[in-house]
mmCIF file of the C-alpha atoms, coordinates in Angstrom:
data_MODEL
# 
_entry.id   MODEL 
# 
loop_
_atom_site.group_PDB 
_atom_site.id 
_atom_site.type_symbol 
_atom_site.label_atom_id 
_atom_site.label_alt_id 
_atom_site.label_comp_id 
_atom_site.label_asym_id 
_atom_site.label_entity_id 
_atom_site.label_seq_id 
_atom_site.pdbx_PDB_ins_code 
_atom_site.Cartn_x 
_atom_site.Cartn_y 
_atom_site.Cartn_z 
_atom_site.occupancy 
_atom_site.B_iso_or_equiv 
_atom_site.pdbx_formal_charge 
_atom_site.auth_seq_id 
_atom_site.auth_comp_id 
_atom_site.auth_asym_id 
_atom_site.auth_atom_id 
_atom_site.pdbx_PDB_model_num 
ATOM 1  C CA . UNK A 1 1  ? -0.022  -0.374 -0.167 1.00 0.00 ? 1  UNK A CA 1 
ATOM 2  C CA . UNK A 1 2  ? 1.310   3.867  -1.333 1.00 0.00 ? 2  UNK A CA 1 
ATOM 3  C CA . UNK A 1 3  ? 1.358   7.037  0.657  1.00 0.00 ? 3  UNK A CA 1 
ATOM 4  C CA . UNK A 1 4  ? 0.064   8.207  -2.863 1.00 0.00 ? 4  UNK A CA 1 
ATOM 5  C CA . UNK A 1 5  ? 0.325   12.207 -1.189 1.00 0.00 ? 5  UNK A CA 1 
ATOM 6  C CA . UNK A 1 6  ? 4.223   11.370 -0.818 1.00 0.00 ? 6  UNK A CA 1 
ATOM 7  C CA . UNK A 1 7  ? 4.394   8.666  -3.091 1.00 0.00 ? 7  UNK A CA 1 
ATOM 8  C CA . UNK A 1 8  ? 6.333   6.160  -0.373 1.00 0.00 ? 8  UNK A CA 1 
ATOM 9  C CA . UNK A 1 9  ? 5.309   2.515  0.371  1.00 0.00 ? 9  UNK A CA 1 
ATOM 10 C CA . UNK A 1 10 ? 3.748   3.201  3.827  1.00 0.00 ? 10 UNK A CA 1 
ATOM 11 C CA . UNK A 1 11 ? 5.568   1.667  6.529  1.00 0.00 ? 11 UNK A CA 1 
ATOM 12 C CA . UNK A 1 12 ? 4.312   -1.043 9.131  1.00 0.00 ? 12 UNK A CA 1 
ATOM 13 C CA . UNK A 1 13 ? 3.315   1.136  11.773 1.00 0.00 ? 13 UNK A CA 1 
ATOM 14 C CA . UNK A 1 14 ? 1.391   3.330  9.129  1.00 0.00 ? 14 UNK A CA 1 
ATOM 15 C CA . UNK A 1 15 ? -0.282  0.406  7.290  1.00 0.00 ? 15 UNK A CA 1 
ATOM 16 C CA . UNK A 1 16 ? -1.885  -0.759 10.915 1.00 0.00 ? 16 UNK A CA 1 
ATOM 17 C CA . UNK A 1 17 ? -3.195  1.692  12.514 1.00 0.00 ? 17 UNK A CA 1 
ATOM 18 C CA . UNK A 1 18 ? -4.907  2.306  9.028  1.00 0.00 ? 18 UNK A CA 1 
ATOM 19 C CA . UNK A 1 19 ? -6.735  -1.208 9.992  1.00 0.00 ? 19 UNK A CA 1 
ATOM 20 C CA . UNK A 1 20 ? -7.332  -0.718 12.880 1.00 0.00 ? 20 UNK A CA 1 
ATOM 21 C CA . UNK A 1 21 ? -8.492  3.179  11.637 1.00 0.00 ? 21 UNK A CA 1 
ATOM 22 C CA . UNK A 1 22 ? -11.171 1.052  9.419  1.00 0.00 ? 22 UNK A CA 1 
ATOM 23 C CA . UNK A 1 23 ? -11.632 -2.342 11.707 1.00 0.00 ? 23 UNK A CA 1 
ATOM 24 C CA . UNK A 1 24 ? -13.181 0.874  14.349 1.00 0.00 ? 24 UNK A CA 1 
ATOM 25 C CA . UNK A 1 25 ? -14.514 2.526  11.394 1.00 0.00 ? 25 UNK A CA 1 
ATOM 26 C CA . UNK A 1 26 ? -16.578 -0.560 10.091 1.00 0.00 ? 26 UNK A CA 1 
ATOM 27 C CA . UNK A 1 27 ? -17.379 -1.667 13.399 1.00 0.00 ? 27 UNK A CA 1 
ATOM 28 C CA . UNK A 1 28 ? -18.842 1.659  14.110 1.00 0.00 ? 28 UNK A CA 1 
ATOM 29 C CA . UNK A 1 29 ? -21.129 1.905  10.773 1.00 0.00 ? 29 UNK A CA 1 
ATOM 30 C CA . UNK A 1 30 ? -22.220 -1.967 11.452 1.00 0.00 ? 30 UNK A CA 1 
ATOM 31 C CA . UNK A 1 31 ? -23.362 -0.867 15.058 1.00 0.00 ? 31 UNK A CA 1 
ATOM 32 C CA . UNK A 1 32 ? -25.348 1.797  13.156 1.00 0.00 ? 32 UNK A CA 1 
ATOM 33 C CA . UNK A 1 33 ? -27.492 -0.038 11.008 1.00 0.00 ? 33 UNK A CA 1 
ATOM 34 C CA . UNK A 1 34 ? -28.245 -2.493 13.964 1.00 0.00 ? 34 UNK A CA 1 
ATOM 35 C CA . UNK A 1 35 ? -29.657 0.361  16.019 1.00 0.00 ? 35 UNK A CA 1 
ATOM 36 C CA . UNK A 1 36 ? -31.170 1.218  12.924 1.00 0.00 ? 36 UNK A CA 1 
ATOM 37 C CA . UNK A 1 37 ? -32.341 -2.158 12.029 1.00 0.00 ? 37 UNK A CA 1 
ATOM 38 C CA . UNK A 1 38 ? -33.363 -3.066 15.006 1.00 0.00 ? 38 UNK A CA 1 
ATOM 39 C CA . UNK A 1 39 ? -34.766 0.047  16.542 1.00 0.00 ? 39 UNK A CA 1 
ATOM 40 C CA . UNK A 1 40 ? -36.645 0.404  20.366 1.00 0.00 ? 40 UNK A CA 1 
ATOM 41 C CA . UNK A 1 41 ? -37.850 -3.456 21.190 1.00 0.00 ? 41 UNK A CA 1 
ATOM 42 C CA . UNK A 1 42 ? -41.459 -1.241 22.064 1.00 0.00 ? 42 UNK A CA 1 
ATOM 43 C CA . UNK A 1 43 ? -41.518 1.143  19.228 1.00 0.00 ? 43 UNK A CA 1 
ATOM 44 C CA . UNK A 1 44 ? -39.507 -0.294 16.570 1.00 0.00 ? 44 UNK A CA 1 
ATOM 45 C CA . UNK A 1 45 ? -38.991 1.850  13.071 1.00 0.00 ? 45 UNK A CA 1 
ATOM 46 C CA . UNK A 1 46 ? -37.552 0.138  9.884  1.00 0.00 ? 46 UNK A CA 1 
ATOM 47 C CA . UNK A 1 47 ? -35.509 2.461  7.237  1.00 0.00 ? 47 UNK A CA 1 
ATOM 48 C CA . UNK A 1 48 ? -35.124 1.674  3.633  1.00 0.00 ? 48 UNK A CA 1 
ATOM 49 C CA . UNK A 1 49 ? -33.846 4.411  1.359  1.00 0.00 ? 49 UNK A CA 1 
ATOM 50 C CA . UNK A 1 50 ? -34.967 4.166  -2.094 1.00 0.00 ? 50 UNK A CA 1 
ATOM 51 C CA . UNK A 1 51 ? -35.363 6.322  -5.099 1.00 0.00 ? 51 UNK A CA 1 
ATOM 52 C CA . UNK A 1 52 ? -38.885 5.071  -5.462 1.00 0.00 ? 52 UNK A CA 1 
ATOM 53 C CA . UNK A 1 53 ? -41.197 4.646  -2.340 1.00 0.00 ? 53 UNK A CA 1 
ATOM 54 C CA . UNK A 1 54 ? -42.514 0.936  -0.836 1.00 0.00 ? 54 UNK A CA 1 
ATOM 55 C CA . UNK A 1 55 ? -45.655 -0.677 -2.477 1.00 0.00 ? 55 UNK A CA 1 
ATOM 56 C CA . UNK A 1 56 ? -48.742 1.174  -1.033 1.00 0.00 ? 56 UNK A CA 1 
ATOM 57 C CA . UNK A 1 57 ? -46.879 4.252  0.172  1.00 0.00 ? 57 UNK A CA 1 
ATOM 58 C CA . UNK A 1 58 ? -48.798 7.723  -2.376 1.00 0.00 ? 58 UNK A CA 1 
ATOM 59 C CA . UNK A 1 59 ? -46.104 9.158  -3.863 1.00 0.00 ? 59 UNK A CA 1 
ATOM 60 C CA . UNK A 1 60 ? -47.399 12.283 -3.330 1.00 0.00 ? 60 UNK A CA 1 
ATOM 61 C CA . UNK A 1 61 ? -47.459 12.549 0.334  1.00 0.00 ? 61 UNK A CA 1 
ATOM 62 C CA . UNK A 1 62 ? -42.951 13.005 -0.254 1.00 0.00 ? 62 UNK A CA 1 
ATOM 63 C CA . UNK A 1 63 ? -43.271 15.776 -2.805 1.00 0.00 ? 63 UNK A CA 1 
ATOM 64 C CA . UNK A 1 64 ? -40.882 18.356 -2.151 1.00 0.00 ? 64 UNK A CA 1 
ATOM 65 C CA . UNK A 1 65 ? -42.004 21.784 -1.765 1.00 0.00 ? 65 UNK A CA 1 
# 
């Protein structure tokens, strides 16, 4: 793996730090995804992101001003 700014190879220490940061980032994102997916057991919430509304949803409810 190379440092593009200085056009040199990453040292073992730098590579280890990068892998640690990536691991922490991935774990954080996975934790957030689990929270969004599960939500509060008494009041669950389900989130979907799409360019088209789910079946049975009135598209006019989501028109932008």
